[in-house]
All heavy atoms as TSV, in Angstrom:
chain	resi	resn	atom	element	x	y	z
A	1	MET	N	N	2.528	32.924	1.329
A	1	MET	CA	C	2.024	31.889	2.178
A	1	MET	C	C	0.798	31.231	1.621
A	1	MET	O	O	0.617	30.027	1.694
A	1	MET	CB	C	1.822	32.450	3.554
A	1	MET	CG	C	1.454	31.401	4.577
A	1	MET	SD	S	2.857	30.354	4.859
A	1	MET	CE	C	2.389	29.528	6.306
A	2	SER	N	N	-0.086	32.086	1.030
A	2	SER	CA	C	-1.319	31.552	0.470
A	2	SER	C	C	-1.057	30.672	-0.765
A	2	SER	O	O	-1.749	29.733	-1.017
A	2	SER	CB	C	-2.294	32.652	0.140
A	2	SER	OG	O	-1.779	33.500	-0.866
A	3	LYS	N	N	-0.008	31.012	-1.549
A	3	LYS	CA	C	0.352	30.209	-2.722
A	3	LYS	C	C	0.900	28.850	-2.253
A	3	LYS	O	O	0.588	27.841	-2.890
A	3	LYS	CB	C	1.454	30.944	-3.535
A	3	LYS	CG	C	0.920	32.066	-4.308
A	3	LYS	CD	C	2.051	32.680	-5.165
A	3	LYS	CE	C	1.520	33.923	-5.885
A	3	LYS	NZ	N	2.600	34.512	-6.727
A	4	CYS	N	N	1.660	28.809	-1.185
A	4	CYS	CA	C	2.149	27.558	-0.676
A	4	CYS	C	C	1.009	26.655	-0.192
A	4	CYS	O	O	0.960	25.465	-0.478
A	4	CYS	CB	C	3.139	27.818	0.488
A	4	CYS	SG	S	3.826	26.383	1.196
A	5	PHE	N	N	0.059	27.307	0.466
A	5	PHE	CA	C	-1.126	26.558	0.970
A	5	PHE	C	C	-1.965	26.009	-0.220
A	5	PHE	O	O	-2.433	24.866	-0.222
A	5	PHE	CB	C	-2.015	27.461	1.832
A	5	PHE	CG	C	-3.235	26.749	2.332
A	5	PHE	CD1	C	-3.165	25.776	3.289
A	5	PHE	CD2	C	-4.485	27.045	1.796
A	5	PHE	CE1	C	-4.297	25.120	3.748
A	5	PHE	CE2	C	-5.597	26.417	2.228
A	5	PHE	CZ	C	-5.485	25.433	3.253
A	6	ALA	N	N	-2.109	26.824	-1.245
A	6	ALA	CA	C	-2.893	26.366	-2.414
A	6	ALA	C	C	-2.183	25.248	-3.160
A	6	ALA	O	O	-2.870	24.259	-3.579
A	6	ALA	CB	C	-3.067	27.563	-3.415
A	7	VAL	N	N	-0.857	25.264	-3.254
A	7	VAL	CA	C	-0.112	24.170	-3.896
A	7	VAL	C	C	-0.223	22.913	-3.012
A	7	VAL	O	O	-0.454	21.828	-3.544
A	7	VAL	CB	C	1.331	24.610	-4.113
A	7	VAL	CG1	C	2.182	23.360	-4.516
A	7	VAL	CG2	C	1.433	25.667	-5.170
A	8	MET	N	N	-0.091	23.029	-1.742
A	8	MET	CA	C	-0.162	21.875	-0.853
A	8	MET	C	C	-1.592	21.259	-0.923
A	8	MET	O	O	-1.749	20.051	-0.935
A	8	MET	CB	C	0.175	22.274	0.574
A	8	MET	CG	C	1.585	22.746	0.704
A	8	MET	SD	S	2.768	21.840	1.668
A	8	MET	CE	C	1.899	21.100	2.944
A	9	PHE	N	N	-2.613	22.124	-0.967
A	9	PHE	CA	C	-3.976	21.607	-1.039
A	9	PHE	C	C	-4.199	20.935	-2.357
A	9	PHE	O	O	-4.864	19.890	-2.427
A	9	PHE	CB	C	-4.958	22.818	-0.866
A	9	PHE	CG	C	-6.406	22.378	-0.974
A	9	PHE	CD1	C	-6.992	21.715	0.090
A	9	PHE	CD2	C	-7.135	22.584	-2.113
A	9	PHE	CE1	C	-8.287	21.270	0.011
A	9	PHE	CE2	C	-8.439	22.150	-2.208
A	9	PHE	CZ	C	-9.025	21.527	-1.129
A	10	ALA	N	N	-3.657	21.443	-3.464
A	10	ALA	CA	C	-3.862	20.812	-4.757
A	10	ALA	C	C	-3.145	19.451	-4.810
A	10	ALA	O	O	-3.700	18.460	-5.357
A	10	ALA	CB	C	-3.274	21.689	-5.882
A	11	ILE	N	N	-1.952	19.354	-4.229
A	11	ILE	CA	C	-1.237	18.058	-4.159
A	11	ILE	C	C	-2.006	17.055	-3.317
A	11	ILE	O	O	-2.181	15.896	-3.707
A	11	ILE	CB	C	0.175	18.276	-3.612
A	11	ILE	CG1	C	1.032	19.020	-4.701
A	11	ILE	CG2	C	0.810	16.930	-3.311
A	11	ILE	CD1	C	2.379	19.445	-4.159
A	12	LEU	N	N	-2.517	17.474	-2.184
A	12	LEU	CA	C	-3.313	16.618	-1.311
A	12	LEU	C	C	-4.625	16.150	-1.986
A	12	LEU	O	O	-4.969	14.987	-1.929
A	12	LEU	CB	C	-3.637	17.328	0.018
A	12	LEU	CG	C	-4.431	16.527	1.009
A	12	LEU	CD1	C	-3.638	15.306	1.454
A	12	LEU	CD2	C	-4.786	17.398	2.200
A	13	ALA	N	N	-5.278	17.036	-2.646
A	13	ALA	CA	C	-6.537	16.672	-3.323
A	13	ALA	C	C	-6.241	15.694	-4.482
A	13	ALA	O	O	-6.967	14.715	-4.616
A	13	ALA	CB	C	-7.197	17.953	-3.888
A	14	ALA	N	N	-5.199	15.932	-5.210
A	14	ALA	CA	C	-4.822	14.958	-6.309
A	14	ALA	C	C	-4.463	13.619	-5.712
A	14	ALA	O	O	-4.822	12.561	-6.291
A	14	ALA	CB	C	-3.661	15.528	-7.129
A	15	PHE	N	N	-3.769	13.636	-4.610
A	15	PHE	CA	C	-3.382	12.371	-3.967
A	15	PHE	C	C	-4.609	11.577	-3.462
A	15	PHE	O	O	-4.721	10.392	-3.649
A	15	PHE	CB	C	-2.469	12.695	-2.789
A	15	PHE	CG	C	-1.907	11.516	-2.072
A	15	PHE	CD1	C	-0.893	10.719	-2.676
A	15	PHE	CD2	C	-2.287	11.175	-0.822
A	15	PHE	CE1	C	-0.400	9.621	-2.020
A	15	PHE	CE2	C	-1.778	10.055	-0.179
A	15	PHE	CZ	C	-0.792	9.300	-0.752
A	16	LEU	N	N	-5.568	12.289	-2.858
A	16	LEU	CA	C	-6.778	11.613	-2.334
A	16	LEU	C	C	-7.659	11.071	-3.394
A	16	LEU	O	O	-8.307	10.031	-3.234
A	16	LEU	CB	C	-7.544	12.584	-1.414
A	16	LEU	CG	C	-6.879	12.943	-0.114
A	16	LEU	CD1	C	-7.663	14.028	0.644
A	16	LEU	CD2	C	-6.729	11.741	0.760
A	17	PHE	N	N	-7.788	11.780	-4.535
A	17	PHE	CA	C	-8.693	11.337	-5.602
A	17	PHE	C	C	-8.023	10.423	-6.601
A	17	PHE	O	O	-8.687	10.007	-7.559
A	17	PHE	CB	C	-9.285	12.570	-6.291
A	17	PHE	CG	C	-10.195	13.306	-5.401
A	17	PHE	CD1	C	-9.929	14.637	-5.064
A	17	PHE	CD2	C	-11.361	12.764	-4.887
A	17	PHE	CE1	C	-10.761	15.358	-4.230
A	17	PHE	CE2	C	-12.207	13.414	-4.084
A	17	PHE	CZ	C	-11.914	14.775	-3.739
A	18	SER	N	N	-6.771	10.100	-6.467
A	18	SER	CA	C	-6.066	9.259	-7.413
A	18	SER	C	C	-6.175	7.778	-7.150
A	18	SER	O	O	-5.693	6.975	-7.952
A	18	SER	CB	C	-4.595	9.604	-7.457
A	18	SER	OG	O	-3.939	9.246	-6.261
A	19	GLY	N	N	-6.802	7.370	-6.073
A	19	GLY	CA	C	-6.927	5.947	-5.784
A	19	GLY	C	C	-5.743	5.390	-4.993
A	19	GLY	O	O	-5.521	4.185	-4.994
A	20	CYS	N	N	-4.999	6.233	-4.320
A	20	CYS	CA	C	-3.877	5.743	-3.528
A	20	CYS	C	C	-4.044	6.145	-2.091
A	20	CYS	O	O	-4.812	7.031	-1.738
A	20	CYS	CB	C	-2.566	6.269	-4.092
A	20	CYS	SG	S	-2.457	8.026	-4.088
A	21	VAL	N	N	-3.380	5.460	-1.209
A	21	VAL	CA	C	-3.414	5.761	0.257
A	21	VAL	C	C	-1.994	5.963	0.741
A	21	VAL	O	O	-1.045	5.397	0.171
A	21	VAL	CB	C	-4.133	4.640	1.017
A	21	VAL	CG1	C	-5.590	4.559	0.687
A	21	VAL	CG2	C	-3.469	3.296	0.796
A	22	LEU	N	N	-1.892	6.664	1.820
A	22	LEU	CA	C	-0.551	6.980	2.400
A	22	LEU	C	C	0.073	5.740	3.013
A	22	LEU	O	O	1.158	5.336	2.715
A	22	LEU	CB	C	-0.640	8.119	3.360
A	22	LEU	CG	C	0.693	8.580	3.961
A	22	LEU	CD1	C	1.585	9.058	2.864
A	22	LEU	CD2	C	0.459	9.735	4.919
A	23	PHE	N	N	-0.686	5.067	3.920
A	23	PHE	CA	C	-0.237	3.864	4.529
A	23	PHE	C	C	-1.050	2.730	4.005
A	23	PHE	O	O	-2.267	2.769	4.020
A	23	PHE	CB	C	-0.305	3.919	6.075
A	23	PHE	CG	C	0.600	4.921	6.631
A	23	PHE	CD1	C	0.136	6.162	7.075
A	23	PHE	CD2	C	1.955	4.689	6.738
A	23	PHE	CE1	C	0.953	7.080	7.630
A	23	PHE	CE2	C	2.789	5.610	7.256
A	23	PHE	CZ	C	2.318	6.819	7.701
A	24	SER	N	N	-0.439	1.653	3.532
A	24	SER	CA	C	-1.166	0.543	2.934
A	24	SER	C	C	-0.665	-0.764	3.429
A	24	SER	O	O	0.494	-0.915	3.798
A	24	SER	CB	C	-0.930	0.608	1.400
A	24	SER	OG	O	-1.533	-0.482	0.778
A	25	SER	N	N	-1.557	-1.753	3.455
A	25	SER	CA	C	-1.161	-3.123	3.759
A	25	SER	C	C	-1.726	-4.028	2.679
A	25	SER	O	O	-2.845	-3.756	2.176
A	25	SER	CB	C	-1.610	-3.526	5.143
A	25	SER	OG	O	-3.024	-3.654	5.175
A	26	HIS	N	N	-1.030	-5.082	2.388
A	26	HIS	CA	C	-1.450	-5.984	1.325
A	26	HIS	C	C	-1.192	-7.395	1.757
A	26	HIS	O	O	-0.099	-7.716	2.176
A	26	HIS	CB	C	-0.709	-5.678	0.059
A	26	HIS	CG	C	-1.040	-6.585	-1.093
A	26	HIS	ND1	N	-2.229	-6.550	-1.770
A	26	HIS	CD2	C	-0.354	-7.637	-1.645
A	26	HIS	CE1	C	-2.277	-7.479	-2.706
A	26	HIS	NE2	N	-1.124	-8.143	-2.638
A	27	THR	N	N	-2.205	-8.269	1.742
A	27	THR	CA	C	-2.038	-9.685	2.105
A	27	THR	C	C	-2.426	-10.515	0.897
A	27	THR	O	O	-3.486	-10.234	0.270
A	27	THR	CB	C	-2.966	-10.015	3.303
A	27	THR	OG1	O	-2.611	-9.178	4.390
A	27	THR	CG2	C	-2.779	-11.471	3.710
A	28	ALA	N	N	-1.603	-11.489	0.621
A	28	ALA	CA	C	-1.856	-12.386	-0.535
A	28	ALA	C	C	-1.346	-13.775	-0.207
A	28	ALA	O	O	-0.520	-13.945	0.672
A	28	ALA	CB	C	-1.178	-11.851	-1.792
A	29	VAL	N	N	-1.832	-14.735	-0.943
A	29	VAL	CA	C	-1.335	-16.149	-0.863
A	29	VAL	C	C	0.096	-16.151	-1.448
A	29	VAL	O	O	0.360	-15.513	-2.496
A	29	VAL	CB	C	-2.265	-17.094	-1.583
A	29	VAL	CG1	C	-1.718	-18.502	-1.551
A	29	VAL	CG2	C	-3.657	-16.992	-1.005
A	30	SER	N	N	1.003	-16.880	-0.811
A	30	SER	CA	C	2.334	-17.015	-1.308
A	30	SER	C	C	2.345	-17.668	-2.694
A	30	SER	O	O	1.406	-18.339	-3.084
A	30	SER	CB	C	3.245	-17.752	-0.321
A	30	SER	OG	O	2.785	-19.075	-0.197
A	31	ASP	N	N	3.469	-17.524	-3.371
A	31	ASP	CA	C	3.614	-18.073	-4.729
A	31	ASP	C	C	3.446	-19.596	-4.783
A	31	ASP	O	O	2.837	-20.123	-5.722
A	31	ASP	CB	C	4.925	-17.714	-5.346
A	31	ASP	CG	C	5.046	-16.198	-5.526
A	31	ASP	OD1	O	4.019	-15.541	-5.614
A	31	ASP	OD2	O	6.206	-15.685	-5.516
A	32	ASP	N	N	3.898	-20.306	-3.786
A	32	ASP	CA	C	3.779	-21.778	-3.774
A	32	ASP	C	C	2.540	-22.243	-3.084
A	32	ASP	O	O	2.244	-23.419	-2.968
A	32	ASP	CB	C	5.031	-22.405	-3.170
A	32	ASP	CG	C	5.306	-21.989	-1.758
A	32	ASP	OD1	O	4.513	-21.185	-1.190
A	32	ASP	OD2	O	6.246	-22.478	-1.140
A	33	GLY	N	N	1.732	-21.336	-2.533
A	33	GLY	CA	C	0.472	-21.654	-1.878
A	33	GLY	C	C	0.595	-22.241	-0.489
A	33	GLY	O	O	-0.359	-22.734	0.092
A	34	SER	N	N	1.787	-22.114	0.124
A	34	SER	CA	C	2.013	-22.690	1.453
A	34	SER	C	C	1.716	-21.728	2.599
A	34	SER	O	O	1.844	-22.133	3.781
A	34	SER	CB	C	3.431	-23.204	1.574
A	34	SER	OG	O	4.327	-22.094	1.475
A	35	GLY	N	N	1.257	-20.572	2.316
A	35	GLY	CA	C	0.964	-19.594	3.393
A	35	GLY	C	C	0.537	-18.276	2.864
A	35	GLY	O	O	0.151	-18.093	1.681
A	36	LYS	N	N	0.539	-17.259	3.737
A	36	LYS	CA	C	0.141	-15.894	3.406
A	36	LYS	C	C	1.331	-14.988	3.613
A	36	LYS	O	O	2.099	-15.130	4.554
A	36	LYS	CB	C	-0.991	-15.421	4.262
A	36	LYS	CG	C	-2.296	-16.117	4.069
A	36	LYS	CD	C	-3.421	-15.497	4.856
A	36	LYS	CE	C	-3.080	-15.476	6.336
A	36	LYS	NZ	N	-4.145	-14.975	7.191
A	37	LYS	N	N	1.431	-13.985	2.723
A	37	LYS	CA	C	2.461	-12.984	2.933
A	37	LYS	C	C	1.765	-11.625	3.006
A	37	LYS	O	O	0.867	-11.329	2.285
A	37	LYS	CB	C	3.531	-12.972	1.779
A	37	LYS	CG	C	2.945	-12.819	0.395
A	37	LYS	CD	C	4.004	-12.940	-0.645
A	37	LYS	CE	C	3.380	-12.822	-2.070
A	37	LYS	NZ	N	4.336	-12.948	-3.104
A	38	THR	N	N	2.291	-10.806	3.941
A	38	THR	CA	C	1.692	-9.467	4.215
A	38	THR	C	C	2.822	-8.465	4.123
A	38	THR	O	O	3.911	-8.664	4.639
A	38	THR	CB	C	1.087	-9.457	5.628
A	38	THR	OG1	O	0.054	-10.467	5.694
A	38	THR	CG2	C	0.419	-8.124	5.932
A	39	ALA	N	N	2.512	-7.318	3.477
A	39	ALA	CA	C	3.449	-6.203	3.457
A	39	ALA	C	C	2.727	-4.930	3.860
A	39	ALA	O	O	1.536	-4.703	3.487
A	39	ALA	CB	C	3.981	-6.017	2.033
A	40	VAL	N	N	3.408	-4.112	4.661
A	40	VAL	CA	C	2.849	-2.842	5.139
A	40	VAL	C	C	3.819	-1.780	4.712
A	40	VAL	O	O	5.009	-1.945	4.903
A	40	VAL	CB	C	2.628	-2.861	6.659
A	40	VAL	CG1	C	2.172	-1.513	7.164
A	40	VAL	CG2	C	1.681	-3.947	7.117
A	41	GLY	N	N	3.333	-0.674	4.128
A	41	GLY	CA	C	4.204	0.387	3.715
A	41	GLY	C	C	3.535	1.651	3.281
A	41	GLY	O	O	2.357	1.870	3.524
A	42	LEU	N	N	4.292	2.504	2.605
A	42	LEU	CA	C	3.801	3.781	2.129
A	42	LEU	C	C	3.306	3.692	0.747
A	42	LEU	O	O	3.793	2.938	-0.098
A	42	LEU	CB	C	4.952	4.803	2.129
A	42	LEU	CG	C	5.331	5.430	3.496
A	42	LEU	CD1	C	6.500	6.383	3.286
A	42	LEU	CD2	C	4.151	6.209	4.081
A	43	PHE	N	N	2.354	4.551	0.376
A	43	PHE	CA	C	1.872	4.782	-0.952
A	43	PHE	C	C	1.382	3.515	-1.615
A	43	PHE	O	O	2.009	2.949	-2.499
A	43	PHE	CB	C	2.947	5.436	-1.860
A	43	PHE	CG	C	3.488	6.718	-1.344
A	43	PHE	CD1	C	4.769	6.825	-0.947
A	43	PHE	CD2	C	2.621	7.757	-1.156
A	43	PHE	CE1	C	5.289	8.009	-0.456
A	43	PHE	CE2	C	3.134	8.979	-0.645
A	43	PHE	CZ	C	4.432	9.100	-0.300
A	44	GLY	N	N	0.212	3.020	-1.179
A	44	GLY	CA	C	-0.423	1.894	-1.811
A	44	GLY	C	C	-1.359	2.401	-2.907
A	44	GLY	O	O	-2.242	3.157	-2.660
A	45	PHE	N	N	-1.148	1.919	-4.124
A	45	PHE	CA	C	-1.975	2.326	-5.272
A	45	PHE	C	C	-2.873	1.134	-5.591
A	45	PHE	O	O	-2.446	0.042	-5.852
A	45	PHE	CB	C	-1.102	2.661	-6.455
A	45	PHE	CG	C	-0.333	3.939	-6.262
A	45	PHE	CD1	C	0.956	3.907	-5.765
A	45	PHE	CD2	C	-0.885	5.140	-6.599
A	45	PHE	CE1	C	1.678	5.070	-5.549
A	45	PHE	CE2	C	-0.167	6.341	-6.376
A	45	PHE	CZ	C	1.118	6.286	-5.889
A	46	SER	N	N	-4.190	1.424	-5.697
A	46	SER	CA	C	-5.129	0.367	-5.996
A	46	SER	C	C	-5.029	-0.120	-7.412
A	46	SER	O	O	-5.331	-1.270	-7.685
A	46	SER	CB	C	-6.565	0.844	-5.709
A	46	SER	OG	O	-6.867	1.980	-6.489
A	47	GLY	N	N	-4.526	0.702	-8.353
A	47	GLY	CA	C	-4.372	0.310	-9.735
A	47	GLY	C	C	-3.110	-0.431	-10.051
A	47	GLY	O	O	-2.959	-0.962	-11.120
A	48	ILE	N	N	-2.199	-0.473	-9.129
A	48	ILE	CA	C	-0.898	-1.153	-9.324
A	48	ILE	C	C	-0.821	-2.343	-8.393
A	48	ILE	O	O	-0.791	-2.220	-7.188
A	48	ILE	CB	C	0.287	-0.199	-9.024
A	48	ILE	CG1	C	0.208	1.023	-9.932
A	48	ILE	CG2	C	1.627	-0.913	-9.173
A	48	ILE	CD1	C	1.201	2.058	-9.579
A	49	ASP	N	N	-0.784	-3.528	-8.980
A	49	ASP	CA	C	-0.559	-4.787	-8.242
A	49	ASP	C	C	-1.493	-4.943	-7.074
A	49	ASP	O	O	-1.134	-5.317	-6.007
A	49	ASP	CB	C	0.923	-4.903	-7.800
A	49	ASP	CG	C	1.233	-6.329	-7.451
A	49	ASP	OD1	O	0.558	-7.234	-7.874
A	49	ASP	OD2	O	2.242	-6.504	-6.691
A	50	ASN	N	N	-2.804	-4.619	-7.266
A	50	ASN	CA	C	-3.781	-4.892	-6.270
A	50	ASN	C	C	-3.535	-4.216	-4.941
A	50	ASN	O	O	-3.748	-4.808	-3.890
A	50	ASN	CB	C	-4.006	-6.361	-6.102
A	50	ASN	CG	C	-5.301	-6.730	-5.449
A	50	ASN	OD1	O	-6.233	-5.881	-5.412
A	50	ASN	ND2	N	-5.432	-7.911	-4.948
A	51	GLY	N	N	-2.984	-3.009	-4.905
A	51	GLY	CA	C	-2.802	-2.259	-3.674
A	51	GLY	C	C	-1.548	-2.546	-2.942
A	51	GLY	O	O	-1.356	-2.159	-1.783
A	52	TYR	N	N	-0.555	-3.227	-3.584
A	52	TYR	CA	C	0.725	-3.525	-2.892
A	52	TYR	C	C	1.471	-2.186	-2.636
A	52	TYR	O	O	1.514	-1.356	-3.497
A	52	TYR	CB	C	1.600	-4.383	-3.773
A	52	TYR	CG	C	2.792	-4.969	-3.043
A	52	TYR	CD1	C	2.672	-6.091	-2.269
A	52	TYR	CD2	C	4.032	-4.320	-3.164
A	52	TYR	CE1	C	3.769	-6.583	-1.560
A	52	TYR	CE2	C	5.131	-4.803	-2.474
A	52	TYR	CZ	C	4.988	-5.938	-1.681
A	52	TYR	OH	O	6.088	-6.410	-1.036
A	53	PRO	N	N	2.024	-1.992	-1.415
A	53	PRO	CA	C	2.651	-0.709	-1.113
A	53	PRO	C	C	3.954	-0.513	-1.915
A	53	PRO	O	O	4.741	-1.472	-2.055
A	53	PRO	CB	C	2.959	-0.815	0.379
A	53	PRO	CG	C	2.870	-2.249	0.698
A	53	PRO	CD	C	1.980	-2.878	-0.252
A	54	LEU	N	N	4.148	0.694	-2.393
A	54	LEU	CA	C	5.369	1.003	-3.156
A	54	LEU	C	C	6.605	0.963	-2.323
A	54	LEU	O	O	7.666	0.494	-2.800
A	54	LEU	CB	C	5.254	2.354	-3.840
A	54	LEU	CG	C	5.059	2.412	-5.324
A	54	LEU	CD1	C	3.725	1.891	-5.724
A	54	LEU	CD2	C	5.298	3.762	-5.819
A	55	ILE	N	N	6.567	1.462	-1.104
A	55	ILE	CA	C	7.759	1.444	-0.230
A	55	ILE	C	C	7.408	0.587	0.990
A	55	ILE	O	O	6.830	1.113	1.949
A	55	ILE	CB	C	8.119	2.908	0.225
A	55	ILE	CG1	C	8.295	3.783	-1.017
A	55	ILE	CG2	C	9.343	2.902	1.097
A	55	ILE	CD1	C	8.463	5.246	-0.696
A	56	PRO	N	N	7.663	-0.669	0.925
A	56	PRO	CA	C	7.295	-1.545	2.060
A	56	PRO	C	C	8.164	-1.322	3.295
A	56	PRO	O	O	9.372	-1.194	3.175
A	56	PRO	CB	C	7.451	-2.967	1.553
A	56	PRO	CG	C	8.221	-2.870	0.295
A	56	PRO	CD	C	8.192	-1.440	-0.167
A	57	PHE	N	N	7.565	-1.208	4.466
A	57	PHE	CA	C	8.292	-1.038	5.740
A	57	PHE	C	C	8.410	-2.437	6.385
A	57	PHE	O	O	9.444	-2.678	7.068
A	57	PHE	CB	C	7.505	-0.193	6.736
A	57	PHE	CG	C	7.500	1.273	6.412
A	57	PHE	CD1	C	6.372	2.006	6.597
A	57	PHE	CD2	C	8.650	1.866	5.950
A	57	PHE	CE1	C	6.402	3.378	6.331
A	57	PHE	CE2	C	8.643	3.251	5.647
A	57	PHE	CZ	C	7.509	3.945	5.864
A	58	TYR	N	N	7.460	-3.260	6.278
A	58	TYR	CA	C	7.414	-4.496	7.056
A	58	TYR	C	C	6.842	-5.587	6.190
A	58	TYR	O	O	5.812	-5.420	5.501
A	58	TYR	CB	C	6.496	-4.270	8.301
A	58	TYR	CG	C	6.216	-5.514	9.076
A	58	TYR	CD1	C	7.127	-6.082	9.897
A	58	TYR	CD2	C	4.959	-6.127	8.992
A	58	TYR	CE1	C	6.860	-7.236	10.598
A	58	TYR	CE2	C	4.659	-7.270	9.721
A	58	TYR	CZ	C	5.627	-7.799	10.514
A	58	TYR	OH	O	5.306	-8.920	11.239
A	59	SER	N	N	7.457	-6.732	6.175
A	59	SER	CA	C	6.929	-7.900	5.474
A	59	SER	C	C	6.828	-9.067	6.433
A	59	SER	O	O	7.695	-9.238	7.326
A	59	SER	CB	C	7.850	-8.321	4.346
A	59	SER	OG	O	7.858	-7.317	3.376
A	60	HIS	N	N	5.794	-9.816	6.334
A	60	HIS	CA	C	5.523	-10.958	7.202
A	60	HIS	C	C	5.040	-12.156	6.379
A	60	HIS	O	O	4.279	-12.014	5.449
A	60	HIS	CB	C	4.459	-10.576	8.270
A	60	HIS	CG	C	4.076	-11.678	9.183
A	60	HIS	ND1	N	4.910	-12.151	10.113
A	60	HIS	CD2	C	2.971	-12.421	9.247
A	60	HIS	CE1	C	4.302	-13.177	10.793
A	60	HIS	NE2	N	3.129	-13.360	10.249
A	61	TYR	N	N	5.537	-13.313	6.777
A	61	TYR	CA	C	5.081	-14.558	6.097
A	61	TYR	C	C	4.495	-15.475	7.171
A	61	TYR	O	O	5.135	-15.733	8.198
A	61	TYR	CB	C	6.248	-15.230	5.403
A	61	TYR	CG	C	5.868	-16.516	4.751
A	61	TYR	CD1	C	5.195	-16.550	3.564
A	61	TYR	CD2	C	6.167	-17.743	5.323
A	61	TYR	CE1	C	4.799	-17.768	2.932
A	61	TYR	CE2	C	5.810	-18.927	4.726
A	61	TYR	CZ	C	5.102	-18.926	3.550
A	61	TYR	OH	O	4.752	-20.088	2.956
A	62	GLU	N	N	3.324	-15.989	6.917
A	62	GLU	CA	C	2.681	-16.917	7.830
A	62	GLU	C	C	2.408	-18.207	7.122
A	62	GLU	O	O	1.640	-18.222	6.120
A	62	GLU	CB	C	1.338	-16.279	8.379
A	62	GLU	CG	C	0.654	-17.144	9.370
A	62	GLU	CD	C	-0.660	-16.537	9.826
A	62	GLU	OE1	O	-0.675	-15.242	9.918
A	62	GLU	OE2	O	-1.588	-17.216	10.127
A	63	GLN	N	N	3.014	-19.286	7.564
A	63	GLN	CA	C	2.844	-20.555	6.922
A	63	GLN	C	C	1.525	-21.240	7.364
A	63	GLN	O	O	1.169	-21.112	8.533
A	63	GLN	CB	C	4.061	-21.491	7.254
A	63	GLN	CG	C	4.071	-22.745	6.402
A	63	GLN	CD	C	5.378	-23.456	6.555
A	63	GLN	OE1	O	6.228	-23.072	7.336
A	63	GLN	NE2	N	5.525	-24.502	5.828
A	64	ASN	N	N	0.884	-21.890	6.428
A	64	ASN	CA	C	-0.313	-22.655	6.818
A	64	ASN	C	C	0.011	-23.801	7.715
A	64	ASN	O	O	1.138	-24.355	7.646
A	64	ASN	CB	C	-0.999	-23.231	5.510
A	64	ASN	CG	C	-1.581	-22.138	4.601
A	64	ASN	OD1	O	-1.937	-21.095	5.130
A	64	ASN	ND2	N	-1.642	-22.444	3.330
A	65	PRO	N	N	-0.859	-24.157	8.644
A	65	PRO	CA	C	-0.571	-25.250	9.538
A	65	PRO	C	C	-0.448	-26.572	8.775
A	65	PRO	O	O	-1.112	-26.773	7.737
A	65	PRO	CB	C	-1.828	-25.275	10.509
A	65	PRO	CG	C	-2.752	-24.273	9.982
A	65	PRO	CD	C	-2.159	-23.493	8.886
A	66	ALA	N	N	0.381	-27.462	9.262
A	66	ALA	CA	C	0.575	-28.728	8.662
A	66	ALA	C	C	-0.707	-29.576	8.759
A	66	ALA	O	O	-1.423	-29.542	9.745
A	66	ALA	CB	C	1.759	-29.479	9.282
A	67	LYS	N	N	-0.981	-30.301	7.694
A	67	LYS	CA	C	-2.198	-31.167	7.674
A	67	LYS	C	C	-1.912	-32.521	8.155
A	67	LYS	O	O	-0.888	-33.073	8.060
A	67	LYS	CB	C	-2.769	-31.177	6.254
A	67	LYS	CG	C	-3.296	-29.885	5.826
A	67	LYS	CD	C	-3.881	-29.970	4.474
A	67	LYS	CE	C	-4.390	-28.581	4.033
A	67	LYS	NZ	N	-4.954	-28.639	2.679
């Protein structure tokens, strides 16, 4: 049991110090500049694509108001 706890603790410590988060959200301007896109998901890495979540659960697009 203590070996299992030690392995789980080592994995958790590596996960916390690697620059990633378990639940992540990322908001960016859309490719054509007409609005914002947001993605929420699991395993967001700050070193990969500016924190975009690896496994997105939810995506949302909000269009800019008409001028």
